[in-house]
MARROGU-528088 format. One record per residue (C-alpha): residue number from 1; x, y, z. Coordinates in steps of 0.1 Angstrom, whole numbers, plus 5000, padded with zeros to 4 digits. Layout:
% MARROGU-528088
(NUM,(X,Y,Z))
...
END
This chain:
% MARROGU-528088
(1,(2900,3132,7524))
(2,(2935,3143,7531))
(3,(2939,3179,7519))
(4,(2968,3191,7499))
(5,(2996,3204,7521))
(6,(3013,3237,7515))
(7,(3035,3238,7483))
(8,(3068,3222,7488))
(9,(3059,3203,7519))
(10,(3050,3167,7525))
(11,(3027,3150,7549))
(12,(3044,3133,7579))
(13,(3022,3102,7579))
(14,(3019,3079,7549))
(15,(2987,3082,7529))
(16,(2970,3048,7527))
(17,(2938,3043,7508))
(18,(2919,3012,7495))
(19,(2898,3012,7464))
(20,(2865,3014,7483))
(21,(2876,3049,7495))
(22,(2877,3062,7459))
(23,(2846,3043,7447))
(24,(2822,3057,7474))
(25,(2793,3079,7464))
(26,(2800,3116,7457))
(27,(2788,3148,7441))
(28,(2799,3140,7406))
(29,(2786,3115,7380))
(30,(2812,3109,7353))
(31,(2795,3091,7324))
(32,(2828,3075,7313))
(33,(2865,3074,7323))
(34,(2890,3093,7301))
(35,(2921,3078,7285))
(36,(2948,3068,7309))
(37,(2986,3076,7306))
(38,(3015,3067,7327))
(39,(3042,3091,7338))
(40,(3076,3079,7352))
(41,(3099,3104,7369))
(42,(3136,3098,7369))
(43,(3149,3126,7390))
(44,(3187,3129,7385))
(45,(3207,3153,7364))
(46,(3244,3160,7358))
(47,(3238,3195,7369))
(48,(3208,3216,7380))
(49,(3200,3243,7354))
(50,(3195,3278,7368))
(51,(3160,3282,7353))
(52,(3147,3248,7363))
(53,(3120,3244,7389))
(54,(3113,3207,7383))
(55,(3120,3181,7408))
(56,(3155,3173,7397))
(57,(3186,3165,7417))
(58,(3223,3166,7408))
(59,(3238,3132,7406))
(60,(3261,3127,7436))
(61,(3291,3105,7443))
(62,(3268,3075,7451))
(63,(3255,3075,7415))
(64,(3220,3069,7402))
(65,(3212,3039,7423))
(66,(3195,3026,7391))
(67,(3184,2992,7403))
(68,(3171,3004,7437))
(69,(3152,3033,7421))
(70,(3136,3010,7395))
(71,(3127,2986,7423))
(72,(3110,3015,7441))
(73,(3092,3027,7410))
(74,(3079,2991,7403))
(75,(3067,2988,7440))
(76,(3050,3022,7436))
(77,(3032,3010,7405))
(78,(3021,2978,7421))
(79,(3006,2997,7451))
(80,(2987,3019,7426))
(81,(2973,2990,7405))
(82,(2940,2986,7423))
(83,(2931,3022,7413))
(84,(2934,3015,7376))
(85,(2924,2978,7373))
(86,(2911,2970,7339))
(87,(2921,3002,7323))
(88,(2943,3004,7292))
(89,(2974,3026,7292))
(90,(2976,3047,7259))
(91,(3009,3064,7265))
(92,(3040,3063,7287))
(93,(3063,3093,7293))
(94,(3097,3089,7310))
(95,(3106,3124,7323))
(96,(3130,3140,7347))
(97,(3156,3150,7356))
(98,(3176,3135,7327))
(99,(3162,3100,7321))
(100,(3190,3094,7295))
(101,(3214,3092,7324))
(102,(3199,3058,7330))
(103,(3215,3029,7310))
(104,(3195,3014,7281))
(105,(3195,2981,7302))
(106,(3178,2999,7331))
(107,(3152,3014,7307))
(108,(3146,2980,7292))
(109,(3140,2965,7326))
(110,(3117,2994,7336))
(111,(3095,2990,7305))
(112,(3095,2952,7308))
(113,(3083,2955,7344))
(114,(3056,2980,7333))
(115,(3044,2957,7305))
(116,(3042,2928,7330))
(117,(3017,2948,7352))
(118,(2997,2970,7328))
(119,(2976,2965,7297))
(120,(2992,2987,7271))
(121,(2975,2998,7239))
(122,(2989,2980,7209))
(123,(3005,3011,7195))
(124,(3013,3027,7229))
(125,(3034,3058,7226))
(126,(3065,3056,7248))
(127,(3084,3089,7251))
(128,(3117,3094,7269))
(129,(3135,3127,7276))
(130,(3171,3129,7267))
(131,(3199,3154,7271))
(132,(3226,3159,7245))
(133,(3251,3160,7274))
(134,(3244,3123,7280))
(135,(3247,3114,7243))
(136,(3270,3085,7232))
(137,(3271,3069,7198))
(138,(3244,3042,7194))
(139,(3229,3050,7229))
(140,(3197,3063,7213))
(141,(3194,3032,7192))
(142,(3197,3011,7224))
(143,(3168,3031,7239))
(144,(3148,3024,7208))
(145,(3155,2986,7212))
(146,(3144,2988,7248))
(147,(3110,2999,7236))
(148,(3111,3037,7236))
(149,(3092,3049,7205))
(150,(3097,3087,7208))
(151,(3126,3107,7220))
(152,(3124,3142,7233))
(153,(3157,3160,7232))
(154,(3164,3190,7254))
(155,(3185,3210,7229))
(156,(3173,3245,7241))
(157,(3197,3262,7217))
(158,(3225,3255,7192))
(159,(3243,3287,7203))
(160,(3273,3280,7227))
(161,(3270,3313,7244))
(162,(3233,3308,7251))
(163,(3238,3272,7263))
(164,(3264,3285,7287))
(165,(3241,3312,7300))
(166,(3214,3286,7305))
(167,(3238,3264,7325))
(168,(3234,3235,7301))
(169,(3260,3207,7302))
(170,(3262,3202,7265))
(171,(3275,3224,7237))
(172,(3265,3230,7200))
(173,(3285,3201,7187))
(174,(3269,3176,7211))
(175,(3235,3190,7203))
(176,(3240,3185,7166))
(177,(3253,3150,7171))
(178,(3224,3140,7194))
(179,(3198,3154,7170))
(180,(3214,3136,7140))
(181,(3214,3103,7159))
(182,(3178,3107,7170))
(183,(3167,3114,7134))
(184,(3184,3082,7124))
(185,(3170,3061,7153))
(186,(3134,3073,7156))
(187,(3105,3078,7133))
(188,(3091,3104,7157))
(189,(3112,3126,7179))
(190,(3109,3160,7195))
(191,(3133,3189,7199))
(192,(3129,3213,7229))
(193,(3139,3248,7219))
(194,(3139,3279,7242))
(195,(3136,3315,7231))
(196,(3138,3350,7247))
(197,(3172,3339,7261))
(198,(3196,3363,7279))
(199,(3210,3386,7252))
(200,(3193,3367,7223))
(201,(3186,3386,7192))
(202,(3160,3379,7165))
(203,(3188,3368,7141))
(204,(3202,3343,7167))
(205,(3167,3329,7173))
(206,(3162,3326,7136))
(207,(3195,3307,7133))
(208,(3185,3283,7161))
(209,(3151,3275,7146))
(210,(3163,3271,7110))
(211,(3191,3248,7121))
(212,(3166,3227,7140))
(213,(3144,3224,7110))
(214,(3173,3212,7088))
(215,(3169,3178,7106))
(216,(3132,3177,7096))
(217,(3119,3170,7131))
(218,(3083,3159,7131))
(219,(3077,3177,7164))
(220,(3092,3208,7181))
(221,(3083,3222,7215))
(222,(3091,3259,7219))
(223,(3093,3274,7254))
(224,(3097,3310,7265))
(225,(3124,3313,7291))
(226,(3105,3322,7323))
(227,(3120,3332,7357))
(228,(3104,3307,7381))
(229,(3104,3311,7419))
(230,(3130,3292,7439))
(231,(3155,3290,7411))
(232,(3189,3304,7407))
(233,(3176,3328,7380))
(234,(3150,3341,7405))
(235,(3178,3351,7429))
(236,(3201,3364,7401))
(237,(3178,3374,7372))
(238,(3195,3376,7338))
(239,(3187,3403,7313))
(240,(3162,3388,7289))
(241,(3144,3404,7259))
(242,(3114,3427,7266))
(243,(3079,3414,7261))
(244,(3074,3430,7227))
(245,(3105,3414,7214))
(246,(3095,3380,7228))
(247,(3061,3383,7211))
(248,(3078,3391,7178))
(249,(3101,3361,7183))
(250,(3071,3338,7189))
(251,(3054,3351,7158))
(252,(3085,3344,7138))
(253,(3088,3309,7152))
(254,(3052,3302,7142))
(255,(3057,3315,7107))
(256,(3090,3296,7100))
(257,(3078,3263,7115))
(258,(3045,3267,7095))
(259,(3065,3270,7062))
(260,(3082,3237,7072))
(261,(3049,3219,7075))
(262,(3046,3220,7113))
(263,(3013,3231,7128))
(264,(3010,3249,7161))
(265,(2985,3226,7176))
(266,(2992,3237,7212))
(267,(3005,3269,7227))
(268,(3040,3256,7229))
(269,(3039,3226,7205))
(270,(3044,3223,7167))
(271,(3040,3191,7148))
(272,(3037,3175,7114))
(273,(3005,3155,7107))
(274,(3002,3123,7127))
(275,(3032,3133,7150))
(276,(3014,3151,7178))
(277,(3024,3140,7213))
(278,(2995,3118,7225))
(279,(3007,3119,7261))
(280,(3007,3157,7263))
(281,(2974,3159,7244))
(282,(2959,3136,7270))
(283,(2970,3161,7297))
(284,(2955,3191,7279))
(285,(2923,3172,7272))
(286,(2919,3165,7309))
(287,(2927,3128,7306))
(288,(2939,3107,7334))
(289,(2975,3100,7343))
(290,(2992,3079,7369))
(291,(3025,3094,7380))
(292,(3051,3072,7396))
(293,(3086,3082,7407))
(294,(3099,3109,7431))
(295,(3076,3139,7432))
(296,(3054,3126,7404))
(297,(3018,3139,7402))
(298,(2987,3118,7393))
(299,(2952,3128,7382))
(300,(2927,3099,7383))
(301,(2890,3098,7377))
(302,(2865,3076,7393))
(303,(2827,3073,7389))
(304,(2820,3101,7415))
(305,(2852,3121,7419))
(306,(2885,3133,7404))
(307,(2916,3127,7426))
(308,(2950,3142,7426))
(309,(2981,3126,7442))
(310,(3017,3135,7447))
(311,(3046,3112,7455))
(312,(3074,3121,7480))
(313,(3099,3145,7463))
(314,(3132,3136,7478))
(315,(3146,3106,7459))
(316,(3161,3089,7490))
(317,(3128,3093,7509))
(318,(3108,3083,7479))
(319,(3127,3050,7475))
(320,(3123,3042,7512))
(321,(3086,3050,7512))
(322,(3078,3032,7479))
(323,(3097,3001,7489))
(324,(3077,3001,7522))
(325,(3045,3001,7502))
(326,(3034,3037,7502))
(327,(3050,3065,7481))
(328,(3021,3089,7485))
(329,(3028,3122,7502))
(330,(2995,3139,7492))
(331,(2961,3126,7482))
(332,(2931,3149,7477))
(333,(2898,3151,7458))
(334,(2894,3180,7434))
(335,(2866,3201,7447))
(336,(2836,3204,7424))
(337,(2839,3242,7423))
(338,(2876,3238,7411))
(339,(2869,3215,7382))
(340,(2858,3241,7356))
(341,(2890,3261,7359))
(342,(2912,3230,7360))
(343,(2896,3218,7328))
(344,(2898,3252,7310))
(345,(2934,3257,7322))
(346,(2943,3227,7300))
(347,(2919,3227,7272))
(348,(2923,3263,7261))
(349,(2960,3256,7254))
(350,(2949,3237,7223))
(351,(2945,3255,7190))
(352,(2914,3235,7181))
(353,(2899,3239,7216))
(354,(2875,3214,7230))
(355,(2841,3198,7225))
(356,(2813,3209,7248))
(357,(2804,3172,7252))
(358,(2840,3165,7263))
(359,(2838,3191,7291))
(360,(2807,3173,7305))
(361,(2822,3139,7301))
(362,(2856,3147,7318))
(363,(2842,3168,7347))
(364,(2807,3154,7353))
(365,(2794,3190,7352))
(366,(2768,3206,7330))
(367,(2780,3231,7304))
(368,(2763,3258,7324))
(369,(2792,3256,7348))
(370,(2814,3276,7323))
(371,(2786,3295,7305))
(372,(2794,3329,7321))
(373,(2831,3326,7314))
(374,(2824,3316,7278))
(375,(2801,3346,7272))
(376,(2827,3370,7286))
(377,(2856,3354,7266))
(378,(2835,3356,7234))
(379,(2826,3393,7242))
(380,(2863,3401,7245))
(381,(2872,3382,7213))
(382,(2893,3356,7230))
(383,(2873,3325,7218))
(384,(2850,3315,7190))
(385,(2824,3288,7194))
(386,(2794,3270,7179))
(387,(2770,3244,7193))
(388,(2797,3218,7195))
(389,(2832,3233,7200))
(390,(2850,3262,7217))
(391,(2883,3274,7202))
(392,(2907,3302,7213))
(393,(2911,3329,7187))
(394,(2945,3342,7177))
(395,(2940,3370,7203))
(396,(2931,3344,7229))
(397,(2962,3324,7222))
(398,(2983,3355,7226))
(399,(2967,3364,7259))
(400,(2961,3328,7271))
(401,(2965,3336,7308))
(402,(2939,3363,7306))
(403,(2915,3339,7289))
(404,(2921,3311,7314))
(405,(2915,3335,7343))
(406,(2880,3342,7332))
(407,(2870,3308,7345))
(408,(2885,3312,7380))
(409,(2853,3325,7394))
(410,(2829,3301,7378))
END
């Protein structure tokens, strides 16, 4: 096993494994493999947002290098195929960065190359992130024609002052035009909205959410603005609403979206019936995902182990490594002792929780591995459970980090 290197670093030597390495005997016995998703990372943006800690890079004078990058992604996928032979892909997510910077023709080629190499479920969900700052008339329709079935639009706010404070490259008018076009082009689309923004009042938040709901979006993702390490905001923190105000904002969001027929099915996600994001649900249910592209992460299950992988982060180095046959910077087996926390970190984000049988099936561990944590969480009123399922209570949802931490010592 090659251990995970310190955060932000990459191994000097390429990681090279064959399928026999992953299939050898181990300490786990997984009764079945979980659903498999594919994540594709397109790393470029027009501008790096001051709050963003994702692996995104400002587009430079040399442009996107669309064809070379897609060549590298396809080579990356081909090198990974032996690890997922025979498995069906249930969802694809094209994230970034700003994937909508890529032309519809490039996305069409990317999806065609993926279909030529993978077995996709008949109704495979294919999501792509888009930024209103890259919006052009009929561009979203062209992405739909290329095979994208679900668009996720990074609106963040409809307030020009807040968009400027967030460093977004679009304004209110562009956001409104992009959402209108998405509503016309896609049966399912998602709006990303942020709250607890610098200087934001409850009235301004209410205006943002109600304006978003006028477009009848089937799905909204709501994110609290957090100050992440190694970002511009970490060095120059803005004045953001206090915690009590932020909690009140979230309660208001949940109330207003509920009245519009959107259920809060995950801590940050609200959807109408039949419009939940399968790709994200698969993450939260500890499913498998193959991540290709610069800095992409993978989590793959085998009969006797669960493996995590990371691709090279820098786009130029990633393309060079992937085209040479090995894009992996890190490859490690998840320790048996870490599996309970990793599972609970994801599953407790879901309003309806998880099935006890699912825990055993996804981790290969007996339910006794989390019994002490469950008892403590129940005693504190953070979960409710029966013989089949565990669900976070309203209190557990409000104090999710405290609930998840109870499983660190299992």
